[in-house]
KESEMAR-228720 format. One record per residue: residue number from 1; residue in three letters; chain; z, y, x of N, C-alpha, C in turn. Coordinates in nm, 4 decimals. Each point is the difference from the previous one (the first is absolute). Layout:
N
{NUM 'ALA' 'A' {Z Y X} {Z Y X} {Z Y X}}
...
//
This chain:
85
{1 'UNK' 'A' {3.0908 -1.1439 -1.4724} {-0.1509 0.0648 -0.0774} {-0.0583 -0.0348 0.1346}}
{2 'UNK' 'A' {-0.0961 -0.0987 -0.1176} {-0.1608 0.0189 0.0524} {-0.1025 0.0719 0.0130}}
{3 'UNK' 'A' {-0.0054 -0.0044 0.1238} {-0.1576 0.1214 0.0428} {-0.1490 -0.1042 -0.0572}}
{4 'UNK' 'A' {-0.0924 0.0121 -0.0399} {-0.0795 -0.0458 -0.0722} {-0.1184 0.0095 0.0910}}
{5 'UNK' 'A' {-0.0658 -0.0729 0.0182} {-0.0115 0.0102 0.1552} {-0.2458 0.0603 0.0035}}
{6 'UNK' 'A' {0.0235 0.0839 0.0756} {-0.1480 0.0938 0.0072} {-0.0791 -0.1077 0.0245}}
{7 'UNK' 'A' {-0.1933 0.0039 -0.0536} {-0.0526 -0.0703 0.0027} {-0.1040 0.1151 0.1443}}
{8 'UNK' 'A' {0.0338 -0.0997 0.0537} {-0.0105 0.0284 0.2039} {-0.1455 -0.0908 0.0777}}
{9 'UNK' 'A' {-0.1144 0.1163 -0.0314} {-0.1244 -0.0589 -0.0226} {0.0074 -0.0775 0.1999}}
{10 'UNK' 'A' {0.0892 0.0421 0.0789} {0.0297 -0.0052 0.1558} {0.1069 -0.1001 0.0479}}
{11 'UNK' 'A' {0.0511 -0.0714 -0.1345} {0.1457 -0.0395 0.0558} {-0.1080 -0.0764 0.0915}}
{12 'UNK' 'A' {-0.0836 -0.1360 -0.1559} {0.0185 -0.1595 0.2034} {-0.0914 0.0594 0.1139}}
{13 'UNK' 'A' {-0.0077 0.1734 -0.0041} {-0.0655 -0.0011 0.1729} {0.0651 -0.1140 0.0583}}
{14 'UNK' 'A' {-0.0307 -0.0500 0.1179} {0.0789 -0.1135 0.1009} {-0.0796 0.0023 0.1535}}
{15 'UNK' 'A' {-0.1182 0.0783 0.0043} {-0.1062 -0.0424 0.1017} {0.0324 0.1376 0.0086}}
{16 'UNK' 'A' {-0.0662 0.0537 0.1895} {-0.0628 0.1667 0.0003} {-0.1169 0.0275 -0.0593}}
{17 'UNK' 'A' {-0.1250 -0.1395 -0.0187} {-0.1416 -0.0075 -0.0184} {0.0175 0.0600 -0.1773}}
{18 'UNK' 'A' {0.1114 -0.0710 -0.0551} {0.0304 0.0263 -0.1455} {0.0626 0.1580 -0.0076}}
{19 'UNK' 'A' {0.0391 0.0493 0.0328} {0.0197 0.1509 0.0341} {-0.0726 0.1444 -0.0474}}
{20 'UNK' 'A' {-0.1250 -0.1050 0.1642} {-0.0684 0.0253 0.0095} {-0.0931 0.0715 -0.1094}}
{21 'UNK' 'A' {-0.0534 -0.2063 -0.0108} {-0.0598 0.0361 -0.1387} {0.0482 0.1235 -0.1469}}
{22 'UNK' 'A' {0.1672 -0.0062 -0.0469} {0.0213 0.0389 -0.0780} {-0.0324 0.2004 0.0500}}
{23 'UNK' 'A' {0.0053 -0.0030 0.1096} {0.0130 0.1842 0.0051} {-0.1849 0.0098 0.0156}}
{24 'UNK' 'A' {-0.0756 -0.0144 0.0507} {-0.1089 -0.0224 -0.0497} {-0.0307 0.0309 -0.1642}}
{25 'UNK' 'A' {0.0183 -0.1419 -0.0530} {0.0285 0.0135 -0.1591} {-0.0017 0.1027 -0.0750}}
{26 'UNK' 'A' {0.1344 0.0403 0.0798} {0.1071 0.0883 -0.0925} {-0.0705 0.1866 0.0313}}
{27 'UNK' 'A' {-0.0917 0.0082 0.1424} {-0.0847 0.1484 0.0374} {-0.1295 -0.0534 -0.0671}}
{28 'UNK' 'A' {-0.0367 -0.0793 -0.0857} {-0.1439 -0.0197 -0.0500} {0.0678 0.0651 -0.1066}}
{29 'UNK' 'A' {0.0682 -0.0877 -0.0502} {0.0276 0.0980 -0.1397} {0.0298 0.1065 -0.0212}}
{30 'UNK' 'A' {0.0799 0.0412 0.0962} {0.0656 0.1726 0.0176} {-0.1646 0.0066 -0.0432}}
{31 'UNK' 'A' {-0.0491 0.0577 0.1216} {-0.1259 -0.0133 0.0007} {-0.0639 0.0255 -0.1165}}
{32 'UNK' 'A' {-0.0557 -0.0409 -0.0154} {-0.0597 -0.0350 -0.1784} {0.0918 0.0726 -0.0950}}
{33 'UNK' 'A' {0.1131 0.0409 0.0018} {0.1073 0.0432 -0.0572} {-0.0374 0.1400 -0.0601}}
{34 'UNK' 'A' {-0.0118 0.0705 0.1509} {-0.0832 0.1261 0.0341} {-0.0880 0.0073 -0.0508}}
{35 'UNK' 'A' {-0.1890 -0.0831 -0.0208} {-0.0939 0.0131 -0.0233} {0.0777 0.0944 -0.1275}}
{36 'UNK' 'A' {0.0181 -0.1331 -0.0753} {0.0239 0.0082 -0.1037} {0.0341 0.1509 -0.1473}}
{37 'UNK' 'A' {0.1237 0.0212 0.0979} {0.0379 0.1508 0.0362} {-0.0972 0.0656 0.0379}}
{38 'UNK' 'A' {-0.0113 0.0539 0.1039} {-0.1425 0.0783 0.0401} {-0.1226 -0.0114 -0.0943}}
{39 'UNK' 'A' {-0.0566 -0.0583 -0.1149} {-0.1253 -0.0411 -0.0487} {0.1112 0.0914 -0.1258}}
{40 'UNK' 'A' {0.1285 0.0052 -0.0150} {0.0351 -0.0407 -0.1236} {0.0052 0.2401 0.0035}}
{41 'UNK' 'A' {0.0742 0.0064 0.0881} {-0.0019 0.1234 0.0877} {-0.1347 0.0840 -0.0272}}
{42 'UNK' 'A' {-0.0903 -0.0761 0.0201} {-0.1231 0.0900 0.0135} {-0.0661 -0.0233 -0.1474}}
{43 'UNK' 'A' {0.0251 -0.0340 -0.0559} {-0.0983 0.0244 -0.2373} {0.1274 0.0845 0.0436}}
{44 'UNK' 'A' {0.1696 -0.0113 0.0143} {-0.0233 0.1408 -0.0840} {-0.0053 0.1046 0.0719}}
{45 'UNK' 'A' {-0.0129 0.0481 0.0914} {-0.0379 0.0625 0.0451} {-0.1607 0.0736 -0.0717}}
{46 'UNK' 'A' {-0.0777 -0.1556 -0.0270} {-0.1155 0.0622 -0.0137} {0.0616 0.0955 -0.1611}}
{47 'UNK' 'A' {0.0341 -0.1514 -0.1279} {0.0121 0.0677 -0.0493} {0.0559 0.1412 -0.0694}}
{48 'UNK' 'A' {0.0948 0.0624 0.0838} {0.1142 0.0909 -0.0263} {-0.0985 0.1715 0.0775}}
{49 'UNK' 'A' {-0.1135 -0.0111 0.0083} {-0.0872 0.1187 0.0114} {0.0728 0.1212 -0.0632}}
{50 'UNK' 'A' {-0.0428 0.1168 0.0085} {0.0168 0.1108 -0.0114} {-0.0879 -0.0212 -0.1202}}
{51 'UNK' 'A' {-0.1193 -0.0140 -0.0274} {-0.1181 -0.0122 -0.0558} {0.0829 -0.0879 -0.1864}}
{52 'UNK' 'A' {0.0277 -0.0926 0.1017} {-0.0127 -0.1525 -0.1199} {0.1776 0.0434 -0.0335}}
{53 'UNK' 'A' {0.0383 0.0384 0.0429} {0.1741 0.1322 -0.0975} {0.0332 0.0502 -0.0884}}
{54 'UNK' 'A' {-0.1390 0.1147 0.0072} {-0.0785 0.1400 -0.0795} {-0.0646 -0.0959 -0.0937}}
{55 'UNK' 'A' {-0.0411 -0.1178 0.0339} {-0.1138 -0.0408 -0.1097} {0.0474 -0.1231 -0.1415}}
{56 'UNK' 'A' {0.1530 -0.0198 0.1201} {0.0765 -0.0750 -0.0809} {0.1112 0.1078 -0.1365}}
{57 'UNK' 'A' {0.0220 0.1155 0.1006} {0.1110 0.0564 -0.0612} {-0.0709 0.0145 -0.1477}}
{58 'UNK' 'A' {-0.1358 0.1010 0.0397} {-0.0379 0.0849 -0.1378} {-0.1266 -0.1528 -0.1121}}
{59 'UNK' 'A' {0.0569 -0.1497 0.1063} {-0.0102 -0.0982 -0.2154} {0.0677 -0.0467 -0.0378}}
{60 'UNK' 'A' {0.1518 0.0699 0.0537} {0.1018 -0.0652 -0.0092} {0.0615 0.1775 -0.1694}}
{61 'UNK' 'A' {-0.0788 0.1119 0.1285} {0.0818 0.0715 -0.1563} {-0.1015 0.0201 -0.0989}}
{62 'UNK' 'A' {-0.1627 -0.0403 0.0056} {-0.1065 -0.0278 -0.0488} {0.1122 -0.0945 -0.1792}}
{63 'UNK' 'A' {0.0163 -0.1301 0.0974} {-0.0076 -0.0804 -0.1122} {0.1613 0.0405 -0.0662}}
{64 'UNK' 'A' {0.1171 0.0914 0.0299} {0.0474 0.0596 -0.0349} {0.0190 0.0891 -0.1083}}
{65 'UNK' 'A' {-0.0679 0.0495 0.0262} {0.0111 0.1178 -0.0611} {-0.1595 0.0357 -0.1290}}
{66 'UNK' 'A' {-0.0793 -0.2133 0.0008} {-0.0511 -0.0030 -0.1011} {-0.1152 0.1084 0.0406}}
{67 'UNK' 'A' {-0.0841 0.0068 0.1239} {-0.1083 0.0410 0.0456} {-0.1108 -0.0683 -0.0170}}
{68 'UNK' 'A' {-0.0049 -0.0878 -0.0233} {-0.1255 -0.0690 -0.0014} {-0.0818 -0.0306 -0.1507}}
{69 'UNK' 'A' {0.1728 0.0424 -0.0870} {-0.1052 -0.0378 -0.1095} {0.0069 0.1264 -0.0758}}
{70 'UNK' 'A' {0.0695 0.1543 0.0652} {-0.0743 0.1246 -0.0563} {-0.1407 -0.0069 0.0354}}
{71 'UNK' 'A' {-0.0242 -0.0131 0.1351} {-0.1372 -0.0278 0.0779} {-0.1199 -0.0557 -0.1267}}
{72 'UNK' 'A' {0.0393 -0.1280 -0.0686} {-0.0549 -0.0714 -0.0634} {-0.0241 0.0499 -0.1400}}
{73 'UNK' 'A' {0.1254 0.0268 -0.0269} {-0.0059 0.0809 -0.1679} {-0.1261 0.1350 0.0398}}
{74 'UNK' 'A' {0.0292 0.0635 0.1272} {-0.0446 0.1686 0.0061} {-0.1479 -0.0584 0.0030}}
{75 'UNK' 'A' {-0.0338 -0.1659 0.0870} {-0.2017 0.0157 -0.0395} {0.0347 -0.0580 -0.0741}}
{76 'UNK' 'A' {0.0135 -0.0393 -0.1379} {-0.0551 -0.1072 -0.1057} {-0.0078 0.1166 -0.0884}}
{77 'UNK' 'A' {0.1224 0.0986 0.0152} {-0.0698 0.1750 -0.0672} {-0.0899 0.0833 0.0263}}
{78 'UNK' 'A' {-0.0771 0.0490 0.1041} {-0.0368 0.0055 -0.0203} {-0.1699 -0.0916 0.0369}}
{79 'UNK' 'A' {0.0424 -0.0601 0.0406} {-0.1746 -0.1507 -0.1321} {-0.0392 0.0491 -0.0959}}
{80 'UNK' 'A' {0.1303 0.0293 -0.1407} {-0.0318 0.0411 -0.0992} {-0.0085 0.1147 -0.0426}}
{81 'UNK' 'A' {0.0269 0.1132 0.0766} {-0.0356 0.1355 0.0084} {-0.1282 -0.0673 0.0382}}
{82 'UNK' 'A' {-0.0317 -0.0047 0.1147} {-0.1683 -0.0306 0.0190} {-0.0737 -0.0389 -0.0787}}
{83 'UNK' 'A' {0.0214 -0.0739 -0.0425} {-0.0503 -0.0734 -0.1656} {-0.0738 0.0548 -0.0883}}
{84 'UNK' 'A' {0.0796 0.0541 0.0084} {0.0274 0.1356 -0.1313} {-0.0789 0.0918 -0.0031}}
{85 'UNK' 'A' {-0.0027 0.0758 0.1149} {-0.1332 0.1125 0.0153} {-0.1120 -0.0655 -0.0334}}
//
């Protein structure tokens, strides 16, 4: 049974300077990923506010129950009634 070799970017490190450089590079990459996660979290926090959740729920309810169509038809009918007078 042969084991598959893993792609190890640190496999070729042979000196202390190379190790220090690899550690520094890894820390920078981790910090960058942390910033990305923090930014995404802030966007999620801004999106899921109570107000936005209520508005989204109301819009979904209105679409699911055809309230927009009913409102447009009511306005159209009201216009026709007002024109007749």
